[in-house]
C-alpha angles and dihedrals in degrees: 000000000000119000114258118258117257094255091049089051091051093047088051097050100041097068091049090051090052092050088052098052094042093050093045091048089054089055102040106016092227093154115092114251095223117086119252091228133347105327097337109115124184090256095050089047092051093047092047092053091047093052090048092050092050093051092045088048093058108277115148134197089267089058090067100042117114140165087257096064096099096045089046091052091049091050093047092047092051090048094050093046094053090045099051101029091046095046094236127153113279096219093093091051092052088051091053089048089052096055091044088053087053089054093055092041089059093046091051092046093050093047097046095039107033092182092061088096087083091058093049093051094048093045089049088055091052093048098047089046091053095049095038097050090046089056094048088048090057092050099043093045094042092237110182111242099169092244124099140167138168127252087263091059096249121140116256135168112260091225100039098038096081118193090341093066112099120193114244109219118231098185109191094342138083096249140013095251091061092049092051091047092049093051094043090051099046108027097076088063090068083083085076091055089049092057093037095064119068103202128082101230092047090055089048090052091052090048090053090053087054091051091050090050094053088044087056088056088061092055091060092063087213113159094202089044091055094051092044093050092049090048092051091048091050092051093044096048094040095049097041105036109015109032097058088060097050133074122233096273093049091048091055091048092049090047091053092047092051091052093049090048091049094049090048091051094047092049089049093052092045092051096042091053093046087228097172094112091051091050087049090058091049090044090056089050093049094048093049091047093053090051091050092047091054093055095041110052091168093050130246094263136272117303091006099100095091094052094045093048090047091056090047099051116075116242137041098286114127120215124202092191141349095269092243122081096214096041087052092055089049092055095045102039105018129232091319093057091046090052089054094049092046089051091051092051098047097042092046093051093046092048094049091046090052091051093047090050089055087054096254113161091208089049091051095045091043093050092050092047096047093042091055096041094048091048090055090045090062090074099023141027107222089159086070085082115080098232095048089045090053091050093048093054092045090054090047088053093052092049096045093048089061093062132056119267088238124048096235103039127091117262114269092219134055111276118238103272127173114240118198091249097053100065131016110279117253113259092250101042144338126272114263119229110234099178121132088218107058091179092070109024116181126198125261139180120274131190091240121098111249120214117267116279093238 
């Protein structure tokens, strides 16, 4: 095979470099917040270069089509309507357009470079390692973060709590809830790195990074984070290791048992932490948000839900958002925006579940990540923060690129198949690649039991 021409090599590498810097920025915030010029921020410049490189490298309109196109158009239309008709600042709308551009960038990258799943898995490993180790450093060195709780997960002042006050790690983020949401959303994709490396000790190293990441979730003392992490692990373990060995009836039974276990665990955490007061605060915010939404069918404007709810709730408590992602979109963009976000949620989960059922590793990791994140978003809104919003849309792009744009058409990219070199061969035979694109095989689940990871 002839070596690629220099321009082709550049067009191949530039999108991967853009993916790296955008993912690392979501983990560490190394990009400056100020724009380079006008409204051009470093992230927007990087994404623009990545999209141009994809198109110049051969990407066509069909390469960017997904099942989320219609819900995304509805969401953007509602956001634009409330911004311009309401006379609100356009900066939040530009931010939404930026993260949506990130979504389509990842879709185009995955469709034009099917092997890019390996880069995403390895970059995810670096990102969760950076955030997780920063969290452990804060705990082991007793670095004040301004957030404290007791071992029973009750809120307490860091200065007045005495020996019962435990520092809540924030890692590379502004508060513990953002850190837990970041780790819950990205850590399942370390499964891609596990299947990408072909040597036992390397797989063990990646697995240890995953252990560190989930351990960092514990250092946040986040109730929602705990439930979300357990949910993600249940989905990940069930879909990857358990489901391939069960028949349909057994899978349904296991799914029901997992849901009941998750509900019981969440109820136990809630009762143990005596979180009634915290739920009361959220209840006040939800009640006020519903009243506001009823009187503002066009929404109050992007990024304004927190201020409006704060003014509507008696007392001096300041809200940044409504503590529910979908309710927040309802307040800010009205019922049309809520419809778009609900469509994105449902279609993404169904698509990930379908891919996982077809033994796709990306589908399995995506289903675990989105399940955990959406559970935490029921009592919080971590995607209100730019870096978490960017990561959410990048993850959506990875998942939606794995399935066809239409429900009944074959997938435009190679399905995640397991070549013999990606994972250790089963003891009684090697895995058989089933990809339609032998030049870029990608691992998938099999019903055979792989060797332990080390």
